[in-house]
PLY file of the C-alpha trace (Angstrom):
ply
format ascii 1.0
element vertex 342
property float x
property float y
property float z
element edge 341
property int vertex1
property int vertex2
end_header
5.12 24.39 9.14
7.51 21.92 7.51
6.47 20.15 4.30
8.43 17.54 2.34
8.28 17.53 -1.46
10.16 16.22 -4.49
12.69 18.91 -5.41
14.28 17.01 -8.30
14.88 13.35 -9.14
16.12 11.52 -6.00
16.10 14.73 -3.95
13.56 15.64 -1.26
13.28 19.18 0.04
11.83 19.96 3.48
10.66 23.57 3.45
8.74 25.98 5.63
5.32 26.46 4.00
2.27 28.56 4.71
-0.69 26.89 6.36
-3.49 26.42 3.82
-6.72 28.26 4.56
-9.42 26.28 6.32
-12.77 26.25 4.53
-16.10 25.90 6.31
-16.29 22.18 5.60
-12.59 21.35 6.00
-10.59 20.04 8.94
-7.00 20.83 9.92
-4.90 17.88 11.10
-1.55 17.78 12.85
0.41 14.91 11.32
1.80 12.58 13.98
2.96 9.79 11.67
3.07 9.08 7.93
4.30 5.95 6.21
6.56 5.75 3.15
5.17 3.52 0.43
6.34 2.13 -2.89
4.55 4.78 -4.94
6.29 7.51 -2.88
9.64 5.92 -3.66
8.73 5.75 -7.34
7.88 9.48 -7.31
11.26 10.35 -5.79
13.60 7.82 -7.40
11.78 6.43 -10.43
9.46 7.36 -13.26
6.06 7.48 -11.62
3.21 6.65 -13.96
0.51 8.76 -12.24
0.14 12.51 -12.45
0.20 13.38 -8.72
3.64 13.97 -7.23
2.44 14.73 -3.70
4.28 12.79 -1.01
2.64 11.13 1.96
-0.71 9.41 1.55
-0.53 7.29 4.70
-0.90 9.98 7.39
-2.54 9.82 10.80
-2.77 12.56 13.39
-4.89 14.75 15.59
-7.52 17.29 14.57
-6.31 20.83 15.34
-9.30 22.76 14.02
-12.52 22.28 12.09
-14.50 24.49 9.73
-17.70 26.15 10.89
-19.90 23.59 9.11
-18.14 20.49 10.45
-20.13 18.61 13.09
-18.83 15.03 12.91
-15.28 15.86 14.02
-13.84 18.08 16.71
-10.51 19.38 17.94
-8.55 16.59 19.61
-9.99 13.71 17.60
-7.42 11.07 16.62
-7.88 10.30 12.92
-6.65 8.51 9.83
-7.23 10.55 6.67
-7.54 9.17 3.16
-6.02 11.38 0.46
-8.47 10.39 -2.32
-12.22 9.84 -2.13
-14.41 8.85 -5.13
-17.89 10.10 -5.97
-19.66 6.70 -5.79
-22.10 7.92 -8.44
-20.33 7.83 -11.81
-20.18 5.02 -14.37
-16.82 3.80 -13.04
-17.88 3.83 -9.39
-21.10 2.01 -10.22
-18.99 -0.74 -11.79
-16.78 -1.12 -8.71
-13.88 0.89 -10.16
-13.85 3.62 -7.52
-10.11 4.25 -7.77
-10.54 5.09 -11.46
-13.14 7.77 -10.68
-12.29 11.26 -11.96
-13.20 12.77 -8.60
-10.84 10.35 -6.88
-7.87 12.07 -8.51
-9.17 15.58 -7.84
-9.31 15.16 -4.06
-6.04 15.64 -2.17
-4.72 16.57 1.25
-3.29 20.09 1.25
-0.41 20.60 0.85
0.13 16.82 1.29
0.21 14.14 3.96
3.95 14.54 4.51
3.55 17.89 6.20
3.49 18.88 9.87
-0.07 20.10 9.34
-2.47 19.55 6.48
-6.03 20.34 5.49
-8.53 17.63 4.66
-10.94 19.14 2.09
-14.69 19.16 2.65
-15.29 16.49 -0.01
-13.10 13.99 1.83
-14.65 14.91 5.18
-18.23 14.42 3.98
-17.59 11.33 1.85
-15.97 8.97 4.36
-12.34 9.97 3.90
-11.70 10.57 7.60
-11.81 7.74 10.14
-11.62 8.15 13.89
-9.16 5.76 15.48
-9.26 4.31 18.99
-6.96 5.52 21.76
-5.41 2.06 21.87
-4.17 2.35 18.28
-0.88 4.20 17.90
-0.50 6.78 15.15
2.29 4.66 13.69
-0.06 1.68 13.42
-2.75 3.92 11.93
-0.44 4.83 9.04
-0.73 1.19 7.99
-4.47 1.50 7.33
-4.00 2.81 3.79
-1.47 0.23 2.54
-3.49 -2.57 4.14
-6.59 -1.17 2.44
-4.81 -1.41 -0.92
-4.09 -5.07 -0.18
-7.69 -5.66 0.92
-8.93 -4.23 -2.38
-6.54 -6.44 -4.36
-7.99 -9.57 -2.76
-11.45 -8.70 -4.09
-10.14 -8.94 -7.66
-9.59 -12.71 -7.86
-11.21 -15.95 -6.69
-9.75 -18.17 -3.99
-10.72 -20.86 -1.54
-9.66 -21.94 1.94
-6.65 -24.23 1.62
-5.30 -22.54 -1.53
-1.64 -21.71 -2.13
0.06 -18.44 -3.04
3.46 -17.14 -4.12
4.13 -13.55 -3.11
6.84 -11.81 -5.12
8.34 -8.95 -3.12
7.97 -9.17 0.65
8.34 -5.57 1.64
5.65 -4.09 3.92
2.71 -4.64 1.56
4.03 -8.02 0.50
4.03 -9.04 4.15
0.49 -7.70 4.51
-0.49 -10.05 1.68
1.19 -12.84 3.66
-0.92 -11.99 6.71
-4.10 -11.77 4.65
-3.35 -15.17 3.10
-2.94 -16.60 6.59
-6.16 -14.97 7.77
-7.94 -16.53 4.78
-6.51 -19.94 5.74
-4.21 -20.54 2.78
-2.34 -23.82 3.18
0.92 -22.86 1.45
2.61 -19.46 1.23
5.85 -18.88 -0.69
7.78 -15.61 -0.32
10.25 -14.44 -2.96
12.60 -11.45 -2.79
16.22 -10.48 -3.44
16.59 -8.86 0.00
17.95 -11.38 2.54
16.70 -9.37 5.52
13.16 -9.48 4.21
13.40 -13.16 3.32
14.51 -13.93 6.88
11.85 -11.58 8.26
9.18 -13.51 6.35
10.33 -16.80 7.91
9.06 -15.56 11.29
5.50 -15.81 9.95
5.46 -19.60 9.65
5.33 -19.56 5.85
5.99 -22.58 3.63
9.29 -21.33 2.19
11.29 -18.16 1.72
13.10 -18.18 -1.64
15.65 -15.81 -3.12
14.40 -14.50 -6.48
17.84 -15.19 -7.96
17.76 -18.86 -6.95
17.92 -20.90 -10.17
15.69 -23.54 -8.57
13.04 -21.08 -7.35
10.31 -22.26 -9.74
11.03 -25.94 -9.17
10.84 -25.50 -5.40
7.33 -24.10 -5.69
6.23 -26.81 -8.12
7.57 -29.54 -5.81
5.50 -28.17 -2.92
2.32 -28.01 -5.04
2.34 -31.46 -6.64
3.63 -29.95 -9.87
0.52 -27.77 -10.32
1.85 -24.41 -9.25
0.17 -21.97 -6.87
-3.48 -20.96 -7.07
-2.65 -17.27 -6.74
0.55 -15.33 -7.50
0.79 -11.82 -6.06
3.42 -9.56 -7.61
4.06 -6.95 -4.90
7.12 -5.47 -6.61
7.81 -3.31 -9.66
10.06 -6.01 -11.12
8.94 -7.24 -14.52
11.05 -10.36 -13.95
8.82 -11.22 -11.01
5.75 -10.97 -13.23
7.42 -13.27 -15.73
8.17 -15.78 -12.95
4.60 -15.55 -11.70
3.32 -16.76 -15.06
5.49 -19.86 -14.75
4.61 -20.78 -11.16
0.84 -20.15 -11.17
-1.29 -23.20 -11.90
-3.51 -23.68 -14.92
-6.64 -21.63 -14.35
-4.92 -19.68 -11.58
-4.73 -15.94 -11.00
-1.92 -13.38 -11.02
-2.41 -10.14 -9.09
-0.23 -7.31 -10.43
0.04 -5.20 -7.27
3.45 -3.49 -7.31
3.90 -0.07 -8.92
5.75 -0.38 -12.27
7.83 2.45 -13.61
6.32 4.50 -16.40
7.09 2.83 -19.70
7.98 -0.52 -18.12
7.68 -3.29 -20.70
7.73 -7.07 -20.66
8.45 -9.41 -23.56
5.56 -11.72 -22.80
4.73 -15.04 -24.42
0.95 -14.62 -24.56
0.50 -18.26 -25.52
1.34 -19.13 -21.89
-1.43 -16.86 -20.62
-3.88 -18.30 -23.11
-3.01 -21.98 -22.89
-2.89 -21.97 -19.07
-6.08 -19.89 -18.92
-4.46 -17.52 -16.45
-6.43 -14.62 -15.02
-4.15 -11.56 -14.94
-5.54 -8.63 -12.94
-4.17 -5.43 -11.45
-5.24 -3.36 -8.48
-4.57 0.34 -7.96
-4.90 2.12 -4.61
-7.94 1.84 -2.32
-11.31 3.45 -1.70
-12.54 4.63 1.68
-14.64 1.45 1.90
-11.38 -0.50 1.77
-9.85 1.70 4.48
-12.81 0.99 6.76
-12.25 -2.75 6.29
-8.52 -2.32 6.92
-9.15 -0.36 10.12
-11.48 -3.11 11.31
-8.86 -5.79 10.60
-6.25 -3.86 12.59
-8.41 -2.84 15.55
-9.88 -6.34 15.86
-6.33 -7.76 15.99
-6.89 -9.94 12.92
-3.88 -8.29 11.25
-1.00 -7.19 13.47
0.68 -4.39 11.54
2.85 -3.23 14.43
5.34 -6.04 13.82
6.09 -4.63 10.35
7.33 -1.23 11.61
11.12 -1.31 11.91
12.27 2.33 11.72
11.03 5.87 12.33
12.46 9.22 11.23
11.38 12.81 11.84
10.07 14.87 8.94
13.32 16.88 8.98
15.15 13.70 8.08
12.82 12.78 5.21
15.70 12.37 2.75
17.41 9.86 5.05
14.12 8.05 5.53
13.49 7.75 1.80
17.07 6.69 1.08
16.74 4.00 3.74
13.39 2.84 2.38
14.86 2.66 -1.12
17.82 0.54 -0.01
15.67 -1.73 2.16
18.72 -2.19 4.37
17.54 -4.22 7.39
14.20 -2.47 7.10
10.57 -3.27 6.61
8.12 -0.39 7.13
9.64 3.06 7.66
7.50 5.75 9.28
8.05 9.53 9.33
6.88 11.35 12.46
6.33 15.00 13.24
0 1
1 2
2 3
3 4
4 5
5 6
6 7
7 8
8 9
9 10
10 11
11 12
12 13
13 14
14 15
15 16
16 17
17 18
18 19
19 20
20 21
21 22
22 23
23 24
24 25
25 26
26 27
27 28
28 29
29 30
30 31
31 32
32 33
33 34
34 35
35 36
36 37
37 38
38 39
39 40
40 41
41 42
42 43
43 44
44 45
45 46
46 47
47 48
48 49
49 50
50 51
51 52
52 53
53 54
54 55
55 56
56 57
57 58
58 59
59 60
60 61
61 62
62 63
63 64
64 65
65 66
66 67
67 68
68 69
69 70
70 71
71 72
72 73
73 74
74 75
75 76
76 77
77 78
78 79
79 80
80 81
81 82
82 83
83 84
84 85
85 86
86 87
87 88
88 89
89 90
90 91
91 92
92 93
93 94
94 95
95 96
96 97
97 98
98 99
99 100
100 101
101 102
102 103
103 104
104 105
105 106
106 107
107 108
108 109
109 110
110 111
111 112
112 113
113 114
114 115
115 116
116 117
117 118
118 119
119 120
120 121
121 122
122 123
123 124
124 125
125 126
126 127
127 128
128 129
129 130
130 131
131 132
132 133
133 134
134 135
135 136
136 137
137 138
138 139
139 140
140 141
141 142
142 143
143 144
144 145
145 146
146 147
147 148
148 149
149 150
150 151
151 152
152 153
153 154
154 155
155 156
156 157
157 158
158 159
159 160
160 161
161 162
162 163
163 164
164 165
165 166
166 167
167 168
168 169
169 170
170 171
171 172
172 173
173 174
174 175
175 176
176 177
177 178
178 179
179 180
180 181
181 182
182 183
183 184
184 185
185 186
186 187
187 188
188 189
189 190
190 191
191 192
192 193
193 194
194 195
195 196
196 197
197 198
198 199
199 200
200 201
201 202
202 203
203 204
204 205
205 206
206 207
207 208
208 209
209 210
210 211
211 212
212 213
213 214
214 215
215 216
216 217
217 218
218 219
219 220
220 221
221 222
222 223
223 224
224 225
225 226
226 227
227 228
228 229
229 230
230 231
231 232
232 233
233 234
234 235
235 236
236 237
237 238
238 239
239 240
240 241
241 242
242 243
243 244
244 245
245 246
246 247
247 248
248 249
249 250
250 251
251 252
252 253
253 254
254 255
255 256
256 257
257 258
258 259
259 260
260 261
261 262
262 263
263 264
264 265
265 266
266 267
267 268
268 269
269 270
270 271
271 272
272 273
273 274
274 275
275 276
276 277
277 278
278 279
279 280
280 281
281 282
282 283
283 284
284 285
285 286
286 287
287 288
288 289
289 290
290 291
291 292
292 293
293 294
294 295
295 296
296 297
297 298
298 299
299 300
300 301
301 302
302 303
303 304
304 305
305 306
306 307
307 308
308 309
309 310
310 311
311 312
312 313
313 314
314 315
315 316
316 317
317 318
318 319
319 320
320 321
321 322
322 323
323 324
324 325
325 326
326 327
327 328
328 329
329 330
330 331
331 332
332 333
333 334
334 335
335 336
336 337
337 338
338 339
339 340
340 341
């Protein structure tokens, strides 16, 4: 079977690998589609700050085989599989920090989600890490469950009300998911900021308040003019850019919240005037990954047609062309979500 992995910085190797052995509680899945996300790009092209370098954590496919002790799933089931599953019993899990759980990092798809076939370990199978998907949901759409789940989790980290305003910095696929969530939560004003003209124009199709180039010298003033000089209630930084985080501090209102959502490079630093944070009483929070509870909520949002993820998928590549797919995703050239298929 073919498996994609990071060979060296900026280089992906697609190699023939041995099928991992199937344990009594495991399931074997044939990957039909797997999304490329920002953390994957950081692993290949950047300095990823987490210890796992496995590629592909947004896979969906069909069950090929199940272990002798598996009763909930069978051959032929269409599934989304989560790569990490927490214990729900440790100090961190009991405080709502499931993605910080030690067990969360120990559970992985084998060899990874970006493989023609992969094994879902027993822990994931028995702890909610595998979700059956309806026949009406395409595998490509199902790959969007995990990134949407990450966005869903982020929205639990700050307070908001119907009619609020938000500025979303970085309107790639997850940035656009934040746009759709803001609309679903009845936000009155939504500002989208990016340096990519294709994505700025793409965002305009969603009936947002304004699409603003991040290099526009009047970007902050435009937001302030639309919010009676207050600034937005919530700023979501869905990019690794530290400049975007700096801008967010200036455009969020007094008492507002900033969600640090994008994946920063390891060692990324910001020369921050903390007096702004203090005097404006800004709540600065971050959100990492998603738990299987978040994936269940994301699946519900997609299958109930509350969030239409299909419109975000612009390109597909086969696993053999993984390097081309990642290069395209990195450039963002006329692209939103890029999916790799078997």
